[in-house]
N, CA, C and O atoms as CSV, one atom per row, in Angstrom:
chain,resi,resn,atom,element,x,y,z
A,1,MET,N,N,7.323,-98.333,-43.948
A,1,MET,CA,C,7.117,-96.856,-44.300
A,1,MET,C,C,7.695,-95.952,-43.430
A,1,MET,O,O,7.708,-94.762,-43.746
A,2,ASP,N,N,8.269,-96.397,-42.179
A,2,ASP,CA,C,9.470,-95.756,-41.311
A,2,ASP,C,C,10.139,-96.542,-40.649
A,2,ASP,O,O,9.686,-97.658,-40.398
A,3,THR,N,N,11.539,-96.097,-40.150
A,3,THR,CA,C,12.746,-96.894,-39.839
A,3,THR,C,C,11.862,-96.754,-38.125
A,3,THR,O,O,11.421,-95.728,-37.609
A,4,PRO,N,N,11.842,-98.053,-37.625
A,4,PRO,CA,C,11.229,-97.831,-35.689
A,4,PRO,C,C,13.027,-97.579,-35.288
A,4,PRO,O,O,14.027,-97.905,-35.928
A,5,LYS,N,N,12.867,-96.811,-33.859
A,5,LYS,CA,C,13.975,-96.688,-33.412
A,5,LYS,C,C,14.825,-97.933,-32.864
A,5,LYS,O,O,16.056,-97.948,-32.863
A,6,THR,N,N,13.888,-99.132,-32.329
A,6,THR,CA,C,14.619,-100.105,-31.872
A,6,THR,C,C,13.507,-101.280,-32.236
A,6,THR,O,O,12.372,-100.932,-32.561
A,7,ASP,N,N,13.916,-102.869,-32.162
A,7,ASP,CA,C,13.441,-104.037,-32.352
A,7,ASP,C,C,11.805,-103.767,-31.147
A,7,ASP,O,O,10.695,-104.259,-31.353
A,8,GLN,N,N,12.064,-103.177,-30.379
A,8,GLN,CA,C,11.130,-102.867,-29.250
A,8,GLN,C,C,9.632,-101.911,-30.223
A,8,GLN,O,O,8.423,-102.124,-30.134
A,9,SER,N,N,10.249,-101.059,-30.930
A,9,SER,CA,C,9.254,-100.360,-31.292
A,9,SER,C,C,8.179,-101.018,-32.632
A,9,SER,O,O,7.162,-100.483,-33.074
A,10,VAL,N,N,8.753,-102.223,-33.027
A,10,VAL,CA,C,7.720,-103.188,-34.281
A,10,VAL,C,C,6.789,-103.548,-33.189
A,10,VAL,O,O,7.277,-104.127,-32.219
A,11,ARG,N,N,5.681,-103.326,-33.199
A,11,ARG,CA,C,5.040,-104.223,-32.496
A,11,ARG,C,C,3.458,-104.116,-33.316
A,11,ARG,O,O,3.410,-103.339,-34.270
A,12,LYS,N,N,2.313,-104.811,-32.983
A,12,LYS,CA,C,1.300,-104.488,-33.186
A,12,LYS,C,C,0.526,-103.756,-31.841
A,12,LYS,O,O,0.741,-104.054,-30.666
A,13,VAL,N,N,-0.544,-102.595,-32.395
A,13,VAL,CA,C,-1.257,-102.183,-31.521
A,13,VAL,C,C,-2.581,-102.111,-31.808
A,13,VAL,O,O,-2.864,-102.432,-32.962
A,14,ALA,N,N,-3.434,-101.800,-31.133
A,14,ALA,CA,C,-4.794,-102.188,-30.914
A,14,ALA,C,C,-5.580,-101.084,-31.067
A,14,ALA,O,O,-5.424,-100.197,-30.228
A,15,LEU,N,N,-6.391,-100.917,-31.935
A,15,LEU,CA,C,-7.274,-99.753,-32.778
A,15,LEU,C,C,-8.986,-99.983,-32.331
A,15,LEU,O,O,-9.661,-100.855,-32.879
A,16,THR,N,N,-9.406,-99.292,-31.531
A,16,THR,CA,C,-10.997,-99.296,-31.119
A,16,THR,C,C,-11.582,-99.790,-32.481
A,16,THR,O,O,-11.218,-99.948,-33.646
A,17,ASP,N,N,-12.721,-99.953,-31.672
A,17,ASP,CA,C,-13.730,-100.984,-32.673
A,17,ASP,C,C,-14.317,-99.604,-33.721
A,17,ASP,O,O,-14.568,-99.736,-34.919
A,18,GLY,N,N,-14.431,-98.504,-33.058
A,18,GLY,CA,C,-15.201,-97.728,-33.546
A,18,GLY,C,C,-13.731,-96.852,-34.429
A,18,GLY,O,O,-14.173,-95.936,-35.122
A,19,LEU,N,N,-12.977,-96.911,-34.470
A,19,LEU,CA,C,-11.765,-96.304,-35.248
A,19,LEU,C,C,-11.774,-97.624,-36.543
A,19,LEU,O,O,-11.929,-97.258,-37.708
A,20,VAL,N,N,-11.676,-98.466,-36.369
A,20,VAL,CA,C,-11.568,-99.501,-37.243
A,20,VAL,C,C,-12.656,-99.401,-38.308
A,20,VAL,O,O,-12.283,-99.566,-39.470
A,21,GLN,N,N,-14.153,-99.114,-38.046
A,21,GLN,CA,C,-15.338,-98.927,-38.601
A,21,GLN,C,C,-15.084,-97.753,-39.602
A,21,GLN,O,O,-15.451,-97.693,-40.776
A,22,GLU,N,N,-14.112,-96.490,-38.612
A,22,GLU,CA,C,-14.336,-95.362,-39.623
A,22,GLU,C,C,-12.831,-95.683,-40.658
A,22,GLU,O,O,-12.722,-94.935,-41.630
A,23,LEU,N,N,-11.928,-96.549,-40.494
A,23,LEU,CA,C,-11.000,-96.440,-41.271
A,23,LEU,C,C,-11.546,-97.144,-42.694
A,23,LEU,O,O,-11.230,-96.914,-43.862
A,24,GLN,N,N,-12.372,-97.973,-42.188
A,24,GLN,CA,C,-12.834,-99.186,-43.196
A,24,GLN,C,C,-13.700,-98.434,-44.527
A,24,GLN,O,O,-13.633,-98.802,-45.700
A,25,ALA,N,N,-14.751,-96.959,-43.839
A,25,ALA,CA,C,-15.528,-96.455,-44.252
A,25,ALA,C,C,-14.666,-95.555,-45.340
A,25,ALA,O,O,-14.857,-95.634,-46.554
A,26,TRP,N,N,-13.759,-94.751,-44.767
A,26,TRP,CA,C,-12.581,-94.057,-45.360
A,26,TRP,C,C,-11.863,-94.599,-46.271
A,26,TRP,O,O,-11.359,-93.970,-47.202
A,27,LYS,N,N,-11.741,-95.947,-46.063
A,27,LYS,CA,C,-10.953,-96.526,-47.211
A,27,LYS,C,C,-11.894,-96.872,-48.448
A,27,LYS,O,O,-11.351,-97.021,-49.543
A,28,LYS,N,N,-12.994,-96.980,-48.360
A,28,LYS,CA,C,-14.169,-97.385,-49.405
A,28,LYS,C,C,-14.469,-96.010,-50.325
A,28,LYS,O,O,-15.073,-96.014,-51.398
A,29,LYS,N,N,-13.997,-95.025,-49.761
A,29,LYS,CA,C,-14.411,-93.658,-50.431
A,29,LYS,C,C,-13.016,-93.282,-51.262
A,29,LYS,O,O,-13.120,-92.654,-52.315
A,30,SER,N,N,-11.650,-93.699,-50.739
A,30,SER,CA,C,-10.468,-93.521,-51.665
A,30,SER,C,C,-10.340,-93.860,-52.578
A,30,SER,O,O,-10.831,-94.914,-52.983
A,31,VAL,N,N,-9.378,-92.823,-53.483
A,31,VAL,CA,C,-9.528,-93.175,-54.529
A,31,VAL,C,C,-8.903,-94.906,-55.117
A,31,VAL,O,O,-9.491,-95.378,-56.090
A,32,CYS,N,N,-8.079,-95.495,-54.662
A,32,CYS,CA,C,-7.833,-96.779,-54.521
A,32,CYS,C,C,-7.849,-97.507,-53.275
A,32,CYS,O,O,-7.027,-97.524,-52.359
A,33,SER,N,N,-9.290,-98.287,-53.470
A,33,SER,CA,C,-9.758,-99.075,-52.117
A,33,SER,C,C,-9.350,-100.597,-52.581
A,33,SER,O,O,-10.248,-101.421,-52.403
A,34,SER,N,N,-8.132,-101.091,-53.147
A,34,SER,CA,C,-8.190,-102.194,-52.630
A,34,SER,C,C,-7.321,-102.475,-51.365
A,34,SER,O,O,-6.992,-101.533,-50.643
A,35,ALA,N,N,-6.872,-103.997,-51.031
A,35,ALA,CA,C,-6.318,-104.212,-49.797
A,35,ALA,C,C,-5.446,-103.632,-49.920
A,35,ALA,O,O,-5.390,-102.649,-49.181
A,36,GLU,N,N,-4.382,-103.833,-50.785
A,36,GLU,CA,C,-3.195,-103.412,-50.915
A,36,GLU,C,C,-2.508,-101.804,-50.872
A,36,GLU,O,O,-1.325,-101.462,-50.893
A,37,ALA,N,N,-3.785,-100.976,-50.801
A,37,ALA,CA,C,-3.433,-99.716,-51.393
A,37,ALA,C,C,-3.360,-99.348,-49.452
A,37,ALA,O,O,-3.754,-100.030,-48.506
A,38,PHE,N,N,-2.729,-98.089,-49.495
A,38,PHE,CA,C,-2.666,-97.384,-48.302
A,38,PHE,C,C,-4.206,-96.501,-48.167
A,38,PHE,O,O,-5.057,-96.059,-48.939
A,39,VAL,N,N,-3.967,-96.558,-46.721
A,39,VAL,CA,C,-5.194,-95.780,-46.259
A,39,VAL,C,C,-5.565,-94.451,-46.480
A,39,VAL,O,O,-6.668,-93.942,-46.677
A,40,PHE,N,N,-4.396,-93.968,-46.406
A,40,PHE,CA,C,-3.782,-92.551,-46.385
A,40,PHE,C,C,-2.742,-92.148,-47.352
A,40,PHE,O,O,-1.697,-91.691,-46.889
A,41,PRO,N,N,-2.859,-92.236,-48.414
A,41,PRO,CA,C,-1.808,-92.214,-49.669
A,41,PRO,C,C,-1.221,-91.071,-49.976
A,41,PRO,O,O,-1.972,-90.207,-49.525
A,42,SER,N,N,-0.130,-90.460,-50.584
A,42,SER,CA,C,0.382,-89.374,-51.029
A,42,SER,C,C,-0.545,-89.197,-51.987
A,42,SER,O,O,-1.599,-89.832,-51.941
A,43,GLU,N,N,-0.285,-88.341,-52.949
A,43,GLU,CA,C,-0.593,-87.666,-53.833
A,43,GLU,C,C,-0.031,-88.819,-54.904
A,43,GLU,O,O,-0.911,-89.065,-55.729
A,44,LYS,N,N,0.834,-89.371,-55.060
A,44,LYS,CA,C,1.608,-90.070,-55.542
A,44,LYS,C,C,1.143,-91.609,-55.432
A,44,LYS,O,O,1.633,-92.451,-56.184
A,45,MET,N,N,0.227,-91.922,-54.514
A,45,MET,CA,C,-0.099,-93.068,-54.226
A,45,MET,C,C,1.182,-93.593,-52.991
A,45,MET,O,O,0.865,-94.575,-52.319
A,46,THR,N,N,2.043,-93.198,-52.818
A,46,THR,CA,C,2.919,-93.930,-51.709
A,46,THR,C,C,2.437,-93.392,-50.160
A,46,THR,O,O,1.693,-92.428,-49.976
A,47,PRO,N,N,2.920,-94.079,-49.298
A,47,PRO,CA,C,2.694,-93.743,-47.756
A,47,PRO,C,C,3.247,-92.073,-47.632
A,47,PRO,O,O,4.111,-91.463,-48.262
A,48,MET,N,N,2.376,-91.685,-46.583
A,48,MET,CA,C,2.397,-90.459,-46.225
A,48,MET,C,C,3.684,-90.456,-45.524
A,48,MET,O,O,3.900,-91.625,-45.205
A,49,ARG,N,N,4.567,-89.762,-45.162
A,49,ARG,CA,C,5.686,-89.255,-43.871
A,49,ARG,C,C,4.400,-88.794,-42.717
A,49,ARG,O,O,3.273,-88.316,-42.849
A,50,LYS,N,N,5.172,-89.185,-41.651
A,50,LYS,CA,C,4.206,-88.948,-40.056
A,50,LYS,C,C,4.509,-87.159,-40.254
A,50,LYS,O,O,3.760,-86.403,-39.634
A,51,HIS,N,N,5.501,-86.626,-41.037
A,51,HIS,CA,C,5.597,-85.195,-40.996
A,51,HIS,C,C,4.695,-84.416,-41.497
A,51,HIS,O,O,4.206,-83.429,-40.947
A,52,ASN,N,N,4.383,-84.962,-42.858
A,52,ASN,CA,C,3.649,-84.337,-44.001
A,52,ASN,C,C,1.896,-84.345,-43.221
A,52,ASN,O,O,1.088,-83.417,-43.172
A,53,VAL,N,N,1.762,-85.912,-42.638
A,53,VAL,CA,C,0.461,-85.718,-41.968
A,53,VAL,C,C,0.418,-84.652,-41.040
A,53,VAL,O,O,-0.364,-83.722,-41.234
A,54,TRP,N,N,1.335,-84.677,-39.829
A,54,TRP,CA,C,1.117,-83.479,-38.918
A,54,TRP,C,C,0.905,-82.062,-39.524
A,54,TRP,O,O,0.008,-81.297,-39.170
A,55,LEU,N,N,2.045,-81.745,-40.691
A,55,LEU,CA,C,1.679,-80.307,-41.056
A,55,LEU,C,C,0.495,-80.153,-41.905
A,55,LEU,O,O,0.142,-78.974,-41.913
A,56,ARG,N,N,-0.236,-80.899,-42.611
A,56,ARG,CA,C,-1.059,-80.913,-43.374
A,56,ARG,C,C,-2.397,-81.220,-42.727
A,56,ARG,O,O,-3.456,-80.651,-42.992
A,57,ASN,N,N,-2.228,-82.111,-41.920
A,57,ASN,CA,C,-3.586,-82.349,-41.297
A,57,ASN,C,C,-4.166,-82.163,-39.769
A,57,ASN,O,O,-5.119,-81.458,-39.438
A,58,MET,N,N,-3.562,-82.761,-39.154
A,58,MET,CA,C,-2.872,-82.525,-37.898
A,58,MET,C,C,-3.090,-81.168,-37.435
A,58,MET,O,O,-4.185,-80.741,-37.070
A,59,ARG,N,N,-2.296,-80.680,-37.454
A,59,ARG,CA,C,-1.826,-79.311,-37.045
A,59,ARG,C,C,-2.894,-78.286,-37.080
A,59,ARG,O,O,-3.323,-77.684,-36.096
A,60,SER,N,N,-3.282,-78.144,-38.302
A,60,SER,CA,C,-4.143,-77.114,-38.550
A,60,SER,C,C,-5.823,-77.176,-38.214
A,60,SER,O,O,-6.615,-76.233,-38.205
A,61,ASN,N,N,-6.147,-78.997,-37.872
A,61,ASN,CA,C,-7.204,-79.080,-37.480
A,61,ASN,C,C,-7.007,-78.684,-35.870
A,61,ASN,O,O,-7.961,-78.116,-35.340
A,62,LEU,N,N,-5.866,-78.942,-35.094
A,62,LEU,CA,C,-5.911,-78.625,-33.813
A,62,LEU,C,C,-5.744,-77.495,-33.742
A,62,LEU,O,O,-6.192,-77.194,-32.636
A,63,LYS,N,N,-5.239,-76.297,-34.390
A,63,LYS,CA,C,-5.210,-75.110,-34.161
A,63,LYS,C,C,-6.606,-74.669,-34.466
A,63,LYS,O,O,-6.817,-73.716,-33.715
A,64,THR,N,N,-7.505,-74.863,-35.090
A,64,THR,CA,C,-9.004,-74.641,-35.275
A,64,THR,C,C,-9.472,-74.488,-33.720
A,64,THR,O,O,-10.047,-73.489,-33.290
A,65,VAL,N,N,-9.102,-75.745,-32.872
A,65,VAL,CA,C,-9.864,-75.754,-31.785
A,65,VAL,C,C,-9.162,-75.390,-30.815
A,65,VAL,O,O,-9.582,-75.866,-29.761
A,66,GLY,N,N,-7.931,-74.508,-30.665
A,66,GLY,CA,C,-7.034,-73.973,-29.842
A,66,GLY,C,C,-6.170,-75.268,-29.317
A,66,GLY,O,O,-6.106,-75.560,-28.123
A,67,LEU,N,N,-5.676,-75.824,-30.100
A,67,LEU,CA,C,-4.883,-77.010,-29.349
A,67,LEU,C,C,-3.581,-76.949,-30.172
A,67,LEU,O,O,-2.723,-77.828,-30.089
A,68,GLU,N,N,-3.496,-76.062,-30.828
A,68,GLU,CA,C,-2.332,-75.984,-31.978
A,68,GLU,C,C,-0.669,-76.223,-31.071
A,68,GLU,O,O,0.407,-76.357,-31.654
A,69,TRP,N,N,-0.828,-76.223,-29.817
A,69,TRP,CA,C,0.337,-76.529,-29.008
A,69,TRP,C,C,0.539,-77.840,-28.574
A,69,TRP,O,O,1.381,-78.072,-27.707
A,70,CYS,N,N,-0.203,-78.811,-29.125
A,70,CYS,CA,C,-0.485,-80.043,-28.691
A,70,CYS,C,C,0.384,-80.992,-29.879
A,70,CYS,O,O,0.454,-80.939,-31.107
A,71,THR,N,N,0.774,-81.556,-29.207
A,71,THR,CA,C,2.034,-82.604,-30.104
A,71,THR,C,C,2.077,-84.179,-30.108
A,71,THR,O,O,1.656,-84.769,-29.113
A,72,PHE,N,N,2.558,-84.872,-31.164
A,72,PHE,CA,C,2.372,-86.450,-30.409
A,72,PHE,C,C,2.817,-86.638,-29.165
A,72,PHE,O,O,2.248,-87.509,-28.508
A,73,GLN,N,N,3.726,-86.016,-28.656
A,73,GLN,CA,C,4.094,-86.512,-27.353
A,73,GLN,C,C,2.995,-85.937,-26.123
A,73,GLN,O,O,2.772,-86.340,-24.981
A,74,VAL,N,N,2.525,-84.989,-26.802
A,74,VAL,CA,C,1.414,-84.643,-25.448
A,74,VAL,C,C,0.281,-85.632,-25.423
A,74,VAL,O,O,-0.239,-86.046,-24.387
A,75,MET,N,N,-0.168,-86.088,-27.030
A,75,MET,CA,C,-1.118,-87.329,-26.850
A,75,MET,C,C,-0.833,-88.231,-26.279
A,75,MET,O,O,-1.560,-88.697,-25.402
A,76,ARG,N,N,0.549,-88.843,-26.686
A,76,ARG,CA,C,1.230,-90.410,-25.814
A,76,ARG,C,C,1.086,-90.316,-24.484
A,76,ARG,O,O,0.883,-91.264,-23.725
A,77,ARG,N,N,1.222,-88.826,-24.099
A,77,ARG,CA,C,1.215,-88.753,-22.676
A,77,ARG,C,C,-0.229,-88.461,-21.592
A,77,ARG,O,O,-0.337,-88.462,-20.366
A,78,THR,N,N,-1.124,-88.247,-22.607
A,78,THR,CA,C,-2.507,-88.028,-22.130
A,78,THR,C,C,-3.097,-89.553,-22.501
A,78,THR,O,O,-3.980,-89.941,-21.736
A,79,PHE,N,N,-2.804,-90.254,-23.336
A,79,PHE,CA,C,-3.078,-91.762,-23.618
A,79,PHE,C,C,-2.581,-92.230,-21.991
A,79,PHE,O,O,-3.410,-92.427,-21.103
A,80,VAL,N,N,-1.437,-92.332,-21.834
A,80,VAL,CA,C,-0.954,-92.958,-20.890
A,80,VAL,C,C,-1.353,-92.677,-19.580
A,80,VAL,O,O,-1.435,-93.586,-18.754
A,81,THR,N,N,-1.657,-91.307,-19.251
A,81,THR,CA,C,-2.254,-91.013,-17.954
A,81,THR,C,C,-3.473,-91.440,-17.986
A,81,THR,O,O,-3.828,-92.173,-17.063
A,82,LEU,N,N,-4.363,-91.124,-18.972
A,82,LEU,CA,C,-5.582,-91.569,-18.831
A,82,LEU,C,C,-6.096,-93.292,-18.548
A,82,LEU,O,O,-6.903,-93.669,-17.698
A,83,SER,N,N,-5.349,-94.139,-19.546
A,83,SER,CA,C,-5.291,-95.340,-19.477
A,83,SER,C,C,-4.919,-95.782,-18.119
A,83,SER,O,O,-5.599,-96.741,-17.752
A,84,LYS,N,N,-3.919,-95.315,-17.137
A,84,LYS,CA,C,-3.111,-95.538,-15.862
A,84,LYS,C,C,-4.790,-95.041,-15.050
A,84,LYS,O,O,-5.476,-95.865,-14.446
A,85,ALA,N,N,-5.104,-93.867,-15.184
A,85,ALA,CA,C,-6.332,-93.252,-14.311
A,85,ALA,C,C,-7.340,-94.095,-14.230
A,85,ALA,O,O,-7.987,-94.199,-13.187
A,86,ASN,N,N,-7.639,-94.893,-15.450
A,86,ASN,CA,C,-8.886,-95.692,-15.742
A,86,ASN,C,C,-8.755,-97.323,-15.134
A,86,ASN,O,O,-9.703,-98.109,-15.132
A,87,GLY,N,N,-7.333,-97.650,-14.610
A,87,GLY,CA,C,-7.124,-98.917,-14.489
A,87,GLY,C,C,-6.723,-99.824,-15.146
A,87,GLY,O,O,-7.102,-100.993,-15.073
A,88,GLY,N,N,-5.578,-99.190,-16.151
A,88,GLY,CA,C,-5.228,-99.736,-17.019
A,88,GLY,C,C,-4.140,-100.634,-16.734
A,88,GLY,O,O,-3.578,-100.176,-15.739
A,89,ASP,N,N,-3.610,-101.605,-17.085
A,89,ASP,CA,C,-2.432,-102.634,-16.298
A,89,ASP,C,C,-1.358,-101.777,-17.334
A,89,ASP,O,O,-1.456,-101.428,-18.510
A,90,ALA,N,N,-0.245,-101.610,-16.259
A,90,ALA,CA,C,0.832,-100.808,-16.709
A,90,ALA,C,C,1.579,-101.545,-17.872
A,90,ALA,O,O,1.866,-100.746,-18.763
A,91,LYS,N,N,1.957,-102.751,-18.117
A,91,LYS,CA,C,2.440,-103.388,-18.835
A,91,LYS,C,C,1.702,-103.514,-20.188
A,91,LYS,O,O,2.472,-103.462,-21.147
A,92,THR,N,N,0.494,-103.656,-20.474
A,92,THR,CA,C,-0.524,-103.557,-21.651
A,92,THR,C,C,-0.241,-101.931,-22.203
A,92,THR,O,O,0.219,-101.726,-23.326
A,93,ILE,N,N,-0.509,-101.063,-21.458
A,93,ILE,CA,C,-0.287,-99.723,-21.766
A,93,ILE,C,C,0.891,-99.140,-22.325
A,93,ILE,O,O,0.827,-98.275,-23.198
A,94,ALA,N,N,2.257,-99.696,-21.729
A,94,ALA,CA,C,3.819,-99.734,-22.441
A,94,ALA,C,C,3.729,-100.807,-23.586
A,94,ALA,O,O,4.532,-100.585,-24.492
A,95,ASP,N,N,3.119,-101.663,-23.719
A,95,ASP,CA,C,3.407,-102.246,-25.061
A,95,ASP,C,C,2.560,-101.388,-26.048
A,95,ASP,O,O,3.129,-101.188,-27.121
A,96,GLN,N,N,1.207,-100.789,-25.899
A,96,GLN,CA,C,0.485,-100.392,-26.661
A,96,GLN,C,C,1.448,-99.181,-27.150
A,96,GLN,O,O,1.584,-98.904,-28.342
A,97,CYS,N,N,2.058,-98.537,-26.166
A,97,CYS,CA,C,3.191,-97.324,-26.619
A,97,CYS,C,C,4.371,-97.684,-27.303
A,97,CYS,O,O,5.037,-96.820,-27.873
A,98,GLY,N,N,4.602,-98.524,-27.304
A,98,GLY,CA,C,6.161,-99.218,-27.754
A,98,GLY,C,C,7.018,-99.029,-26.780
A,98,GLY,O,O,8.145,-98.654,-27.103
A,99,HIS,N,N,6.728,-99.224,-25.448
A,99,HIS,CA,C,8.025,-99.070,-25.071
A,99,HIS,C,C,8.073,-99.858,-23.022
A,99,HIS,O,O,7.083,-100.338,-22.468
A,100,TYR,N,N,8.800,-99.795,-22.689
A,100,TYR,CA,C,9.176,-100.296,-21.543
A,100,TYR,C,C,8.081,-100.084,-20.456
A,100,TYR,O,O,7.360,-99.091,-20.550
A,101,VAL,N,N,7.921,-100.929,-19.467
A,101,VAL,CA,C,6.796,-100.269,-18.249
A,101,VAL,C,C,7.439,-99.130,-17.522
A,101,VAL,O,O,6.778,-98.166,-17.135
A,102,GLY,N,N,8.748,-99.242,-17.334
A,102,GLY,CA,C,9.462,-97.956,-16.586
A,102,GLY,C,C,9.479,-96.771,-17.337
A,102,GLY,O,O,9.593,-95.671,-16.796
A,103,VAL,N,N,9.368,-96.931,-18.611
A,103,VAL,CA,C,9.823,-95.665,-19.229
A,103,VAL,C,C,8.143,-94.911,-19.267
A,103,VAL,O,O,7.883,-93.758,-18.925
A,104,SER,N,N,7.171,-95.942,-19.782
A,104,SER,CA,C,5.586,-95.611,-19.621
A,104,SER,C,C,5.164,-94.803,-18.771
A,104,SER,O,O,4.353,-93.881,-18.853
A,105,LEU,N,N,6.202,-95.498,-17.339
A,105,LEU,CA,C,5.446,-94.646,-15.866
A,105,LEU,C,C,5.988,-93.822,-15.777
A,105,LEU,O,O,5.391,-92.752,-15.664
A,106,ARG,N,N,7.931,-93.869,-15.778
A,106,ARG,CA,C,8.451,-92.590,-15.327
A,106,ARG,C,C,8.464,-91.558,-16.359
A,106,ARG,O,O,8.923,-90.501,-15.925
A,107,GLU,N,N,8.136,-91.522,-17.496
A,107,GLU,CA,C,8.491,-90.203,-18.439
A,107,GLU,C,C,7.066,-90.215,-18.910
A,107,GLU,O,O,7.238,-89.254,-19.660
A,108,TYR,N,N,5.612,-90.554,-19.114
A,108,TYR,CA,C,4.464,-90.349,-19.290
A,108,TYR,C,C,3.380,-90.180,-18.802
A,108,TYR,O,O,2.464,-89.478,-19.230
A,109,ALA,N,N,3.439,-91.113,-17.443
A,109,ALA,CA,C,2.125,-91.175,-16.680
A,109,ALA,C,C,2.292,-90.002,-15.592
A,109,ALA,O,O,3.256,-89.889,-14.835
A,110,GLN,N,N,1.124,-89.111,-15.653
A,110,GLN,CA,C,0.850,-87.936,-14.627
A,110,GLN,C,C,0.472,-88.336,-13.579
A,110,GLN,O,O,0.112,-89.503,-13.735
A,111,THR,N,N,0.346,-88.016,-12.563
A,111,THR,CA,C,-0.553,-88.488,-11.530
A,111,THR,C,C,-1.317,-87.378,-11.041
A,111,THR,O,O,-0.810,-86.550,-10.284
A,112,PRO,N,N,-3.076,-87.281,-11.612
A,112,PRO,CA,C,-3.961,-86.040,-11.180
A,112,PRO,C,C,-3.639,-85.919,-9.783
A,112,PRO,O,O,-3.098,-86.750,-9.054
A,113,LEU,N,N,-4.065,-84.724,-9.511
A,113,LEU,CA,C,-3.807,-83.788,-8.005
A,113,LEU,C,C,-4.619,-84.587,-7.296
A,113,LEU,O,O,-4.183,-84.920,-6.194
A,114,GLU,N,N,-5.738,-85.016,-7.630
A,114,GLU,CA,C,-6.817,-85.775,-6.884
A,114,GLU,C,C,-5.983,-86.950,-6.327
A,114,GLU,O,O,-5.817,-86.995,-5.108
A,115,SER,N,N,-5.560,-87.703,-6.948
A,115,SER,CA,C,-4.835,-89.023,-6.555
A,115,SER,C,C,-3.847,-88.433,-5.315
A,115,SER,O,O,-3.938,-88.619,-4.102
A,116,LYS,N,N,-2.918,-87.688,-6.057
A,116,LYS,CA,C,-1.974,-87.386,-4.654
A,116,LYS,C,C,-2.513,-86.456,-3.266
A,116,LYS,O,O,-1.794,-86.546,-2.270
A,117,LEU,N,N,-3.648,-85.644,-3.181
A,117,LEU,CA,C,-4.787,-85.647,-2.456
A,117,LEU,C,C,-4.942,-86.736,-1.572
A,117,LEU,O,O,-4.645,-86.835,-0.382
A,118,ALA,N,N,-5.530,-87.653,-2.470
A,118,ALA,CA,C,-5.953,-88.898,-1.646
A,118,ALA,C,C,-4.849,-89.590,-0.766
A,118,ALA,O,O,-5.021,-89.995,0.384
A,119,LEU,N,N,-3.553,-89.668,-1.582
A,119,LEU,CA,C,-2.334,-90.509,-0.748
A,119,LEU,C,C,-2.095,-89.627,0.238
A,119,LEU,O,O,-1.693,-90.148,1.278
A,120,VAL,N,N,-2.245,-88.157,0.248
A,120,VAL,CA,C,-1.557,-87.689,1.665
A,120,VAL,C,C,-2.711,-87.697,2.654
A,120,VAL,O,O,-2.617,-87.673,3.881
A,121,ASN,N,N,-3.579,-87.726,2.075
A,121,ASN,CA,C,-5.185,-87.430,3.390
A,121,ASN,C,C,-5.128,-89.039,4.283
A,121,ASN,O,O,-5.243,-89.260,5.489
A,122,GLN,N,N,-4.933,-89.862,3.276
A,122,GLN,CA,C,-4.772,-91.289,3.702
A,122,GLN,C,C,-3.622,-91.289,4.900
A,122,GLN,O,O,-3.882,-91.744,6.014
A,123,LEU,N,N,-2.389,-90.761,4.579
A,123,LEU,CA,C,-1.392,-91.022,5.336
A,123,LEU,C,C,-1.773,-90.508,6.570
A,123,LEU,O,O,-2.002,-91.237,7.535
A,124,GLU,N,N,-1.864,-89.140,6.600
A,124,GLU,CA,C,-2.176,-88.604,7.526
A,124,GLU,C,C,-3.094,-89.036,8.911
A,124,GLU,O,O,-2.878,-88.916,10.117
A,125,LYS,N,N,-4.413,-89.693,7.988
A,125,LYS,CA,C,-5.137,-90.211,9.189
A,125,LYS,C,C,-4.386,-91.478,9.834
A,125,LYS,O,O,-4.534,-91.889,10.985
A,126,LEU,N,N,-3.556,-92.001,8.849
A,126,LEU,CA,C,-2.518,-93.281,9.579
A,126,LEU,C,C,-2.071,-92.686,10.497
A,126,LEU,O,O,-2.428,-92.998,11.633
A,127,VAL,N,N,-1.104,-91.590,10.274
A,127,VAL,CA,C,-0.220,-91.373,11.526
A,127,VAL,C,C,-0.479,-90.412,12.284
A,127,VAL,O,O,0.366,-90.018,13.087
A,128,GLY,N,N,-1.945,-89.727,12.161
A,128,GLY,CA,C,-2.247,-88.684,12.882
A,128,GLY,C,C,-3.014,-89.543,14.146
A,128,GLY,O,O,-3.487,-88.935,15.107
């Protein structure tokens, strides 16, 4: 469908059970529901390009809820940050995103202010 940047980018990703059910229901309603057909085909029944999906579907829906500034990168950063904050394993998070642990932690994971406050207050008690 698209050319991955690196061999590391070729991967199997996990989809939530709820998303799998929604995709299966969508596929049943599709113009072509055969096992070989694309879940979201173009008008010509070929794969849709990610840029077209973004422009035609995602961006307009995000705009209606005031999130037109959101990008794939923002979504990836949110996924990594929330996964880490909820106890996700760094290697598993990186594998799901298709990059190395260092990249995942250095470039995408954001530390909530509450976590930083807990750290500095803990150190203050230790040295105080």
